[in-house]
C-alpha beads as a LAMMPS data file, in Angstrom:
LAMMPS data file: protein, C-alpha beads

151 atoms
150 bonds

1 atom types
1 bond types

-500.0 500.0 xlo xhi
-500.0 500.0 ylo yhi
-500.0 500.0 zlo zhi

Masses

1 110.0

Atoms # bond

1 1 1 0.000 0.000 0.000
2 1 1 1.351 3.389 -0.990
3 1 1 1.464 5.700 2.076
4 1 1 1.385 8.778 -0.187
5 1 1 -1.923 9.588 -1.840
6 1 1 -1.517 10.962 -5.349
7 1 1 2.268 10.408 -5.422
8 1 1 2.726 12.096 -8.811
9 1 1 1.473 15.312 -7.227
10 1 1 3.579 15.031 -4.057
11 1 1 6.582 17.241 -3.307
12 1 1 8.155 14.100 -1.770
13 1 1 9.185 13.218 -5.340
14 1 1 11.627 16.155 -5.359
15 1 1 15.249 15.682 -4.398
16 1 1 18.317 13.608 -5.173
17 1 1 17.686 9.864 -5.372
18 1 1 20.079 6.882 -5.671
19 1 1 18.961 3.858 -7.674
20 1 1 19.305 0.712 -5.594
21 1 1 17.753 -1.814 -7.964
22 1 1 16.334 -2.209 -11.455
23 1 1 15.369 -5.082 -13.688
24 1 1 15.884 -2.827 -16.729
25 1 1 17.173 -4.665 -19.766
26 1 1 19.295 -4.455 -21.851
27 1 1 22.113 -3.107 -19.702
28 1 1 22.853 0.559 -20.289
29 1 1 23.203 3.919 -18.537
30 1 1 19.708 3.558 -17.000
31 1 1 20.958 0.476 -15.168
32 1 1 24.401 1.873 -14.332
33 1 1 26.444 0.501 -17.232
34 1 1 28.287 2.386 -19.965
35 1 1 29.911 -0.194 -22.210
36 1 1 32.093 -2.328 -19.912
37 1 1 32.099 0.338 -17.159
38 1 1 29.760 0.196 -14.175
39 1 1 28.710 3.130 -12.015
40 1 1 25.986 4.523 -9.802
41 1 1 22.695 5.921 -11.091
42 1 1 20.996 8.934 -9.522
43 1 1 17.948 11.025 -10.295
44 1 1 17.665 14.724 -9.521
45 1 1 13.964 15.561 -9.562
46 1 1 12.441 19.039 -9.529
47 1 1 8.705 18.867 -10.163
48 1 1 8.299 22.610 -9.528
49 1 1 10.337 23.353 -12.666
50 1 1 9.213 20.154 -14.449
51 1 1 12.835 19.003 -14.919
52 1 1 14.357 15.627 -14.165
53 1 1 17.954 14.526 -14.581
54 1 1 19.029 10.903 -14.801
55 1 1 22.699 10.839 -13.833
56 1 1 25.396 8.187 -14.117
57 1 1 28.617 8.437 -12.103
58 1 1 31.577 6.156 -12.823
59 1 1 34.570 6.476 -10.488
60 1 1 37.270 5.099 -12.777
61 1 1 37.768 6.384 -15.297
62 1 1 36.068 9.537 -13.972
63 1 1 32.988 9.783 -16.180
64 1 1 29.672 11.413 -15.410
65 1 1 26.769 11.584 -17.762
66 1 1 23.217 12.668 -17.710
67 1 1 19.884 12.825 -19.403
68 1 1 17.726 15.914 -18.967
69 1 1 13.996 15.521 -19.527
70 1 1 10.766 17.452 -19.102
71 1 1 8.293 16.108 -16.586
72 1 1 4.517 16.551 -16.624
73 1 1 1.707 14.912 -14.684
74 1 1 -0.058 12.120 -16.585
75 1 1 -2.384 11.218 -13.691
76 1 1 -2.286 11.133 -9.880
77 1 1 0.285 8.311 -9.806
78 1 1 2.138 8.775 -13.112
79 1 1 4.715 11.187 -14.502
80 1 1 5.177 11.658 -18.244
81 1 1 8.887 12.047 -19.101
82 1 1 9.876 13.700 -22.403
83 1 1 13.618 13.328 -23.178
84 1 1 15.399 16.606 -23.976
85 1 1 19.177 16.052 -24.143
86 1 1 22.105 13.928 -22.955
87 1 1 25.733 14.757 -22.304
88 1 1 28.886 13.456 -20.610
89 1 1 31.962 14.731 -18.839
90 1 1 35.317 12.976 -18.696
91 1 1 37.550 13.990 -15.818
92 1 1 35.296 17.002 -15.216
93 1 1 35.559 18.253 -18.805
94 1 1 32.372 18.411 -20.868
95 1 1 32.635 16.239 -23.967
96 1 1 30.358 17.642 -26.684
97 1 1 28.299 17.137 -28.621
98 1 1 25.354 16.612 -26.342
99 1 1 22.565 14.715 -28.036
100 1 1 19.298 16.624 -28.458
101 1 1 16.014 14.752 -28.765
102 1 1 13.109 15.904 -30.897
103 1 1 10.381 16.867 -28.443
104 1 1 7.731 14.176 -28.133
105 1 1 9.743 11.383 -29.762
106 1 1 11.189 9.747 -26.625
107 1 1 8.441 9.555 -23.994
108 1 1 8.435 7.412 -20.865
109 1 1 5.740 6.896 -18.255
110 1 1 6.754 6.528 -14.613
111 1 1 4.039 4.936 -12.510
112 1 1 4.903 5.623 -8.878
113 1 1 3.817 2.558 -6.925
114 1 1 5.346 3.555 -3.558
115 1 1 6.565 6.873 -2.148
116 1 1 7.561 8.020 1.303
117 1 1 10.208 10.467 2.547
118 1 1 13.110 8.071 1.856
119 1 1 11.941 5.400 -0.602
120 1 1 10.480 5.574 -4.116
121 1 1 9.418 2.600 -6.230
122 1 1 8.225 3.007 -9.781
123 1 1 7.451 1.092 -12.956
124 1 1 8.768 2.774 -16.127
125 1 1 7.951 2.081 -19.755
126 1 1 7.899 3.650 -23.179
127 1 1 4.588 5.413 -23.761
128 1 1 3.811 3.114 -26.702
129 1 1 4.617 -0.085 -24.743
130 1 1 2.039 -2.113 -22.825
131 1 1 2.128 -2.031 -19.018
132 1 1 3.475 -5.597 -19.031
133 1 1 6.715 -4.269 -20.542
134 1 1 7.395 -1.931 -17.603
135 1 1 10.661 -2.108 -15.693
136 1 1 11.003 -1.855 -11.918
137 1 1 13.172 0.880 -10.355
138 1 1 13.826 1.287 -6.616
139 1 1 15.380 4.514 -5.272
140 1 1 16.378 5.871 -1.874
141 1 1 16.767 9.566 -1.067
142 1 1 20.483 10.456 -1.014
143 1 1 21.013 14.226 -0.777
144 1 1 24.562 13.765 0.589
145 1 1 25.672 12.321 -2.775
146 1 1 24.331 15.277 -4.793
147 1 1 26.501 16.380 -7.713
148 1 1 25.981 18.422 -10.867
149 1 1 26.654 17.547 -14.485
150 1 1 26.799 20.210 -17.186
151 1 1 24.535 18.987 -19.943

Bonds

1 1 1 2
2 1 2 3
3 1 3 4
4 1 4 5
5 1 5 6
6 1 6 7
7 1 7 8
8 1 8 9
9 1 9 10
10 1 10 11
11 1 11 12
12 1 12 13
13 1 13 14
14 1 14 15
15 1 15 16
16 1 16 17
17 1 17 18
18 1 18 19
19 1 19 20
20 1 20 21
21 1 21 22
22 1 22 23
23 1 23 24
24 1 24 25
25 1 25 26
26 1 26 27
27 1 27 28
28 1 28 29
29 1 29 30
30 1 30 31
31 1 31 32
32 1 32 33
33 1 33 34
34 1 34 35
35 1 35 36
36 1 36 37
37 1 37 38
38 1 38 39
39 1 39 40
40 1 40 41
41 1 41 42
42 1 42 43
43 1 43 44
44 1 44 45
45 1 45 46
46 1 46 47
47 1 47 48
48 1 48 49
49 1 49 50
50 1 50 51
51 1 51 52
52 1 52 53
53 1 53 54
54 1 54 55
55 1 55 56
56 1 56 57
57 1 57 58
58 1 58 59
59 1 59 60
60 1 60 61
61 1 61 62
62 1 62 63
63 1 63 64
64 1 64 65
65 1 65 66
66 1 66 67
67 1 67 68
68 1 68 69
69 1 69 70
70 1 70 71
71 1 71 72
72 1 72 73
73 1 73 74
74 1 74 75
75 1 75 76
76 1 76 77
77 1 77 78
78 1 78 79
79 1 79 80
80 1 80 81
81 1 81 82
82 1 82 83
83 1 83 84
84 1 84 85
85 1 85 86
86 1 86 87
87 1 87 88
88 1 88 89
89 1 89 90
90 1 90 91
91 1 91 92
92 1 92 93
93 1 93 94
94 1 94 95
95 1 95 96
96 1 96 97
97 1 97 98
98 1 98 99
99 1 99 100
100 1 100 101
101 1 101 102
102 1 102 103
103 1 103 104
104 1 104 105
105 1 105 106
106 1 106 107
107 1 107 108
108 1 108 109
109 1 109 110
110 1 110 111
111 1 111 112
112 1 112 113
113 1 113 114
114 1 114 115
115 1 115 116
116 1 116 117
117 1 117 118
118 1 118 119
119 1 119 120
120 1 120 121
121 1 121 122
122 1 122 123
123 1 123 124
124 1 124 125
125 1 125 126
126 1 126 127
127 1 127 128
128 1 128 129
129 1 129 130
130 1 130 131
131 1 131 132
132 1 132 133
133 1 133 134
134 1 134 135
135 1 135 136
136 1 136 137
137 1 137 138
138 1 138 139
139 1 139 140
140 1 140 141
141 1 141 142
142 1 142 143
143 1 143 144
144 1 144 145
145 1 145 146
146 1 146 147
147 1 147 148
148 1 148 149
149 1 149 150
150 1 150 151
């Protein structure tokens, strides 16, 4: 049972979140892998501005990358995510070009199944995919790990 009514409308969604688990396949930046390299995945959510950032941090070699997307409310438990751009830094230096997405061509739906102050569980899928093709993501709030990526 979700302790937060209307989680998509809740300010509890805001903040810096660390991904602890996903069954996302195939392996890629959304699951913490960039080629043979493995790192940590974070999300920086700001529903007030309608901006989300999916961030990947790899310690060695020092690579950070991110996806910036626009967020809107689909319904009381679902966010609609519209990809905007991606970019990477290597050793703290931005490595252009950042990829720009055509608005409306890469849409995801995040159905928030559980939300409290410290834990967020969601099912994510492409907007055109059936619910059965959703992937599970589990996040914990982790403000102490907050970092920025220029994208």
